[in-house]
C-alpha positions in Angstrom: 122.2 108.5 86.7 121.3 106.5 83.5 117.8 106.1 82.2 118.2 102.4 82.3 119.0 102.3 86.0 116.1 104.6 86.8 113.7 102.3 85.0 115.2 99.3 86.8 114.4 101.0 90.1 110.9 101.7 89.0 110.4 98.1 88.1 111.7 97.0 91.5 109.3 99.5 93.1 106.4 98.0 91.2 107.4 94.5 92.1 107.5 95.3 95.8 103.8 95.1 96.6 103.3 92.1 94.2 106.0 90.1 96.0 104.8 91.2 99.5 101.2 90.3 98.9 101.9 87.0 97.1 104.3 86.0 99.9 101.9 86.6 102.8 99.0 85.0 100.9 100.9 81.8 100.1 102.6 81.7 103.5 99.3 82.2 105.4 97.5 79.5 103.4 100.3 77.1 104.3 100.1 77.7 108.1 97.8 75.4 110.1 95.6 77.3 112.4 96.2 80.6 110.7 93.2 82.6 109.4 94.0 85.3 106.9 90.7 87.1 107.5 91.3 87.1 111.3 95.0 87.0 112.0 97.5 89.8 111.3 100.1 89.6 108.6 102.8 90.2 111.2 101.6 87.1 113.1 103.1 85.0 110.4 106.5 85.7 111.8 105.5 83.7 114.9 104.4 80.7 113.0 106.8 77.9 112.0 109.3 79.2 109.4 108.5 82.7 110.7 111.7 84.0 109.0 109.8 84.0 105.7 107.5 86.8 106.8 110.4 88.7 108.4 112.3 88.4 105.1 109.1 89.5 103.3 109.1 92.8 105.3 112.8 93.3 104.6 112.4 92.8 100.9 109.4 95.1 100.6 111.2 97.7 102.6 114.2 97.7 100.3 112.1 97.7 97.1 110.1 100.6 98.5 113.4 102.5 99.0 114.3 101.7 95.4 110.9 103.1 94.3 111.5 106.3 96.3 114.9 106.8 94.7 113.5 106.3 91.2 110.8 108.9 91.8 113.4 111.3 93.2 115.5 110.9 90.0 112.4 111.6 87.9 111.3 114.6 90.0 107.9 112.8 90.0 107.0 113.3 93.6 107.0 116.2 96.1 109.6 116.2 98.9 106.8 115.3 101.4 106.0 112.2 99.4 109.6 111.2 98.9 110.3 111.4 102.6 107.1 109.5 103.3 108.2 106.6 101.1 111.6 106.6 102.8 109.9 106.4 106.1 107.6 103.6 104.9 110.5 101.6 103.4 112.7 102.0 106.5 109.7 101.1 108.7 109.1 97.9 106.8 112.8 96.9 107.3 112.3 97.5 111.1 109.2 95.4 111.1 111.3 92.5 109.8 113.9 93.1 112.5 111.5 93.5 115.4 108.8 90.8 115.3 105.3 91.3 116.7 104.0 90.0 120.0 101.3 87.3 119.8 98.0 88.9 119.0 94.4 87.9 118.5 95.0 84.4 119.8 97.8 83.4 117.3 99.8 81.4 117.8 97.3 79.4 119.8 98.3 79.1 123.4 101.0 81.7 123.2 101.2 84.2 126.1 99.8 87.6 125.3 102.4 89.6 127.2 103.6 92.9 125.8 107.4 93.1 125.1 109.6 96.0 124.2 110.3 94.4 120.8 106.6 93.9 120.1 105.9 97.5 121.1 108.5 98.7 118.6 106.8 96.6 116.0 103.3 97.9 116.7 104.5 101.6 116.8 106.4 101.2 113.5 103.5 99.5 111.9 101.3 102.4 112.6 103.9 104.8 111.1 104.1 102.7 108.0 100.4 102.5 107.6 100.2 106.3 107.7 103.3 107.0 105.6 102.0 105.3 102.5 98.8 107.2 102.3 100.7 110.5 102.9 102.9 109.6 99.9 99.7 109.0 97.8 98.3 112.4 98.8 101.6 114.0 97.9 101.5 112.4 94.5 98.4 114.5 93.5 99.1 116.8 90.6 97.0 119.8 89.5 98.1 119.1 86.0 96.5 115.6 86.0 93.0 115.6 87.6 92.5 111.9 87.0 95.7 110.9 88.7 95.0 113.3 91.5 91.6 111.8 92.1 93.0 108.3 92.0 95.8 109.1 94.5 93.4 110.8 96.9 90.9 108.0 96.8 93.7 105.4 97.4 95.0 107.5 100.4 91.5 107.9 101.9 90.5 104.2 101.5 93.9 103.1 103.0 93.4 105.3 106.1 89.9 104.1 106.5 91.0 100.5 106.3 93.8 101.2 108.8 91.3 102.7 111.2 89.0 99.7 110.9 91.9 97.4 111.4 93.1 99.0 114.7 89.5 99.3 115.9 89.0 95.5 115.2 92.2 94.6 117.1 91.3 96.7 120.1 87.8 95.4 120.2 88.6 91.7 119.8 89.5 89.5 122.7 92.2 87.0 122.1 90.7 83.9 120.4 87.5 85.7 119.4 86.7 86.0 115.7 87.0 89.3 113.9 87.8 90.7 110.5 91.0 92.4 111.6 93.2 90.4 109.2 91.0 91.4 106.3 91.0 95.1 107.2 94.8 95.0 107.5 95.2 93.5 104.1 93.1 96.1 102.4 95.6 99.0 102.6 98.4 96.7 101.3 96.2 96.1 98.2 95.2 99.7 97.8 98.8 101.0 98.2 100.1 98.2 96.1 97.8 99.2 93.2 98.8 102.8 93.6 102.5 101.9 93.6 102.2 99.8 90.5 100.2 102.5 88.7 102.6 105.2 89.7 105.6 103.2 88.4 103.8 102.6 85.1 102.9 106.3 84.8 106.4 107.5 85.4 107.8 104.9 83.1 106.2 106.5 80.1 109.2 107.5 77.9 108.7 111.3 78.0 108.4 111.2 81.8 111.7 109.5 82.6 114.7 111.9 82.1 117.9 110.6 80.6 119.9 113.3 82.3 121.7 113.1 85.6 120.0 113.3 89.0 117.0 115.5 89.2 116.1 117.1 92.5 112.8 116.2 94.2 110.0 118.4 93.0 109.0 121.0 95.6 
Protein backbone atom coordinates (compact mmCIF):
# COMPACT_ATOMS: atom_id res chain seq x y z
CA UNK A 1 0.00 0.00 0.00
CA UNK A 2 1.18 3.56 -0.70
CA UNK A 3 2.74 5.91 1.81
CA UNK A 4 0.00 8.45 1.09
CA UNK A 5 -2.84 6.06 1.88
CA UNK A 6 -1.16 4.96 5.12
CA UNK A 7 -0.76 8.55 6.26
CA UNK A 8 -4.37 9.24 5.35
CA UNK A 9 -5.45 6.37 7.60
CA UNK A 10 -3.28 7.75 10.41
CA UNK A 11 -4.96 11.15 10.06
CA UNK A 12 -8.37 9.51 10.19
CA UNK A 13 -7.32 7.63 13.32
CA UNK A 14 -6.16 10.84 14.98
CA UNK A 15 -9.41 12.57 14.01
CA UNK A 16 -11.52 9.80 15.58
CA UNK A 17 -11.31 10.86 19.24
CA UNK A 18 -11.52 14.55 18.34
CA UNK A 19 -14.78 14.05 16.44
CA UNK A 20 -16.18 11.71 19.09
CA UNK A 21 -15.44 13.97 22.06
CA UNK A 22 -16.55 17.16 20.30
CA UNK A 23 -19.80 15.51 19.22
CA UNK A 24 -20.80 14.23 22.65
CA UNK A 25 -19.87 17.54 24.32
CA UNK A 26 -21.91 19.66 21.92
CA UNK A 27 -24.78 17.17 21.81
CA UNK A 28 -24.90 16.93 25.61
CA UNK A 29 -24.88 20.70 26.05
CA UNK A 30 -27.85 20.99 23.69
CA UNK A 31 -30.05 18.46 25.49
CA UNK A 32 -32.41 19.86 28.16
CA UNK A 33 -32.25 17.85 31.37
CA UNK A 34 -28.96 16.18 30.42
CA UNK A 35 -26.02 16.59 32.82
CA UNK A 36 -22.63 15.64 31.36
CA UNK A 37 -21.04 15.16 34.76
CA UNK A 38 -23.83 12.80 35.86
CA UNK A 39 -25.33 11.12 32.78
CA UNK A 40 -23.58 8.61 30.55
CA UNK A 41 -22.46 9.32 27.01
CA UNK A 42 -24.63 6.47 25.75
CA UNK A 43 -27.73 8.05 27.30
CA UNK A 44 -27.56 10.70 24.58
CA UNK A 45 -28.92 8.05 22.21
CA UNK A 46 -32.18 8.13 24.22
CA UNK A 47 -32.58 11.91 24.01
CA UNK A 48 -34.35 13.68 21.13
CA UNK A 49 -32.27 13.22 17.98
CA UNK A 50 -30.59 10.24 19.61
CA UNK A 51 -29.39 9.09 16.21
CA UNK A 52 -26.60 11.67 16.51
CA UNK A 53 -24.89 9.75 19.32
CA UNK A 54 -25.51 6.44 17.59
CA UNK A 55 -23.82 7.84 14.49
CA UNK A 56 -21.03 9.20 16.70
CA UNK A 57 -20.28 5.68 17.94
CA UNK A 58 -20.34 4.32 14.40
CA UNK A 59 -17.98 6.98 13.05
CA UNK A 60 -15.50 6.59 15.90
CA UNK A 61 -15.58 2.83 15.42
CA UNK A 62 -14.79 3.08 11.72
CA UNK A 63 -12.01 5.63 12.32
CA UNK A 64 -10.50 3.39 15.01
CA UNK A 65 -10.43 0.52 12.52
CA UNK A 66 -8.66 2.85 10.05
CA UNK A 67 -6.14 3.65 12.78
CA UNK A 68 -5.53 -0.04 13.46
CA UNK A 69 -4.95 -0.69 9.76
CA UNK A 70 -2.46 2.17 9.51
CA UNK A 71 -0.49 0.86 12.47
CA UNK A 72 -0.54 -2.64 10.95
CA UNK A 73 0.96 -1.33 7.72
CA UNK A 74 3.68 0.47 9.66
CA UNK A 75 4.43 -2.48 11.92
CA UNK A 76 4.10 0.08 14.74
CA UNK A 77 2.13 -2.09 17.15
CA UNK A 78 2.34 -5.62 18.50
CA UNK A 79 -0.29 -8.11 17.38
CA UNK A 80 -1.98 -7.86 20.79
CA UNK A 81 -2.41 -4.11 20.38
CA UNK A 82 -3.65 -4.43 16.82
CA UNK A 83 -6.28 -6.98 17.80
CA UNK A 84 -7.30 -4.80 20.76
CA UNK A 85 -7.90 -1.82 18.46
CA UNK A 86 -9.93 -4.02 16.10
CA UNK A 87 -12.01 -5.14 19.09
CA UNK A 88 -12.45 -1.54 20.26
CA UNK A 89 -13.44 -0.29 16.81
CA UNK A 90 -15.86 -3.13 16.23
CA UNK A 91 -17.28 -2.63 19.71
CA UNK A 92 -17.95 1.05 19.07
CA UNK A 93 -19.88 0.14 15.94
CA UNK A 94 -21.96 -2.30 17.99
CA UNK A 95 -22.62 0.41 20.58
CA UNK A 96 -24.12 2.51 17.82
CA UNK A 97 -26.31 -0.37 16.67
CA UNK A 98 -27.47 -1.49 20.13
CA UNK A 99 -28.61 1.54 22.20
CA UNK A 100 -28.37 1.58 25.97
CA UNK A 101 -31.24 1.17 28.40
CA UNK A 102 -32.22 4.25 30.45
CA UNK A 103 -29.69 4.68 33.24
CA UNK A 104 -29.13 7.05 36.19
CA UNK A 105 -32.54 8.63 35.75
CA UNK A 106 -32.14 9.77 32.14
CA UNK A 107 -34.36 10.28 30.27
CA UNK A 108 -36.48 11.52 33.13
CA UNK A 109 -39.46 9.28 33.78
CA UNK A 110 -38.27 6.48 31.50
CA UNK A 111 -38.68 2.93 32.90
CA UNK A 112 -35.46 1.37 34.18
CA UNK A 113 -36.17 -2.09 32.78
CA UNK A 114 -33.26 -4.14 31.50
CA UNK A 115 -33.58 -5.29 27.88
CA UNK A 116 -31.53 -7.68 25.75
CA UNK A 117 -30.38 -4.81 23.53
CA UNK A 118 -29.37 -2.75 26.54
CA UNK A 119 -27.47 -5.70 28.00
CA UNK A 120 -25.54 -6.11 24.76
CA UNK A 121 -24.69 -2.41 24.90
CA UNK A 122 -23.44 -2.58 28.50
CA UNK A 123 -21.36 -5.70 27.86
CA UNK A 124 -19.78 -4.33 24.71
CA UNK A 125 -19.07 -1.00 26.44
CA UNK A 126 -17.04 -2.82 29.09
CA UNK A 127 -15.08 -4.65 26.39
CA UNK A 128 -14.32 -1.38 24.58
CA UNK A 129 -13.28 0.32 27.82
CA UNK A 130 -10.75 -2.47 28.45
CA UNK A 131 -9.58 -2.95 24.85
CA UNK A 132 -8.22 0.58 24.45
CA UNK A 133 -5.94 0.45 27.53
CA UNK A 134 -4.70 -2.98 26.43
CA UNK A 135 -3.73 -1.43 23.10
CA UNK A 136 -1.91 1.35 24.96
CA UNK A 137 0.02 -1.18 27.05
CA UNK A 138 0.91 -3.11 23.89
CA UNK A 139 2.31 0.08 22.34
CA UNK A 140 5.08 0.23 24.93
CA UNK A 141 8.53 -0.09 23.37
CA UNK A 142 11.78 -0.94 25.10
CA UNK A 143 13.57 1.24 22.54
CA UNK A 144 11.65 4.35 23.64
CA UNK A 145 11.35 4.66 27.44
CA UNK A 146 9.50 7.98 27.22
CA UNK A 147 6.81 6.61 24.94
CA UNK A 148 6.60 3.45 27.04
CA UNK A 149 5.98 5.46 30.22
CA UNK A 150 3.38 7.60 28.47
CA UNK A 151 1.49 4.57 27.11
CA UNK A 152 1.53 2.76 30.45
CA UNK A 153 0.34 5.84 32.36
CA UNK A 154 -2.48 6.35 29.85
CA UNK A 155 -3.51 2.70 30.18
CA UNK A 156 -3.47 2.77 33.99
CA UNK A 157 -5.37 6.07 34.25
CA UNK A 158 -7.97 4.83 31.78
CA UNK A 159 -8.60 1.62 33.69
CA UNK A 160 -8.82 3.50 37.00
CA UNK A 161 -11.37 5.90 35.50
CA UNK A 162 -13.36 2.99 34.07
CA UNK A 163 -13.42 1.34 37.49
CA UNK A 164 -14.58 4.58 39.10
CA UNK A 165 -17.29 4.94 36.45
CA UNK A 166 -18.78 1.48 36.96
CA UNK A 167 -18.57 1.86 40.74
CA UNK A 168 -20.45 5.17 40.50
CA UNK A 169 -23.13 3.65 38.28
CA UNK A 170 -23.63 0.69 40.57
CA UNK A 171 -23.69 2.86 43.68
CA UNK A 172 -26.10 5.50 42.41
CA UNK A 173 -29.84 5.13 42.51
CA UNK A 174 -31.77 6.44 39.53
CA UNK A 175 -32.22 10.17 39.87
CA UNK A 176 -29.53 10.61 42.55
CA UNK A 177 -26.54 12.75 41.70
CA UNK A 178 -23.13 11.23 41.05
CA UNK A 179 -20.00 11.87 39.01
CA UNK A 180 -20.51 8.81 36.79
CA UNK A 181 -20.65 10.90 33.61
CA UNK A 182 -17.39 12.64 34.46
CA UNK A 183 -15.62 9.37 35.24
CA UNK A 184 -16.83 7.90 31.95
CA UNK A 185 -15.51 10.82 29.94
CA UNK A 186 -12.03 10.67 31.45
CA UNK A 187 -10.92 7.48 29.63
CA UNK A 188 -12.17 8.89 26.32
CA UNK A 189 -9.92 11.90 26.92
CA UNK A 190 -6.93 9.80 28.01
CA UNK A 191 -7.20 7.36 25.12
CA UNK A 192 -7.94 10.18 22.69
CA UNK A 193 -4.72 11.91 23.71
CA UNK A 194 -2.79 8.65 23.31
CA UNK A 195 -4.34 7.95 19.91
CA UNK A 196 -3.44 11.41 18.59
CA UNK A 197 0.09 11.20 20.00
CA UNK A 198 0.58 7.73 18.50
CA UNK A 199 -0.59 8.90 15.08
CA UNK A 200 1.82 11.85 15.20
CA UNK A 201 4.65 9.63 16.38
CA UNK A 202 4.18 7.13 13.57
CA UNK A 203 3.71 9.91 11.01
CA UNK A 204 7.33 10.99 11.38
CA UNK A 205 8.74 10.37 7.86
CA UNK A 206 11.32 7.75 8.82
CA UNK A 207 8.68 5.74 10.69
CA UNK A 208 6.19 5.33 7.85
CA UNK A 209 7.35 2.81 5.23
CA UNK A 210 6.75 3.46 1.55
CA UNK A 211 6.89 -0.22 0.75
CA UNK A 212 3.97 -2.63 0.54
CA UNK A 213 2.09 -4.07 3.49
CA UNK A 214 4.23 -4.73 6.53
CA UNK A 215 3.21 -7.47 8.93
CA UNK A 216 2.22 -6.58 12.47
CA UNK A 217 5.19 -6.59 14.78
CA UNK A 218 5.29 -9.58 17.02
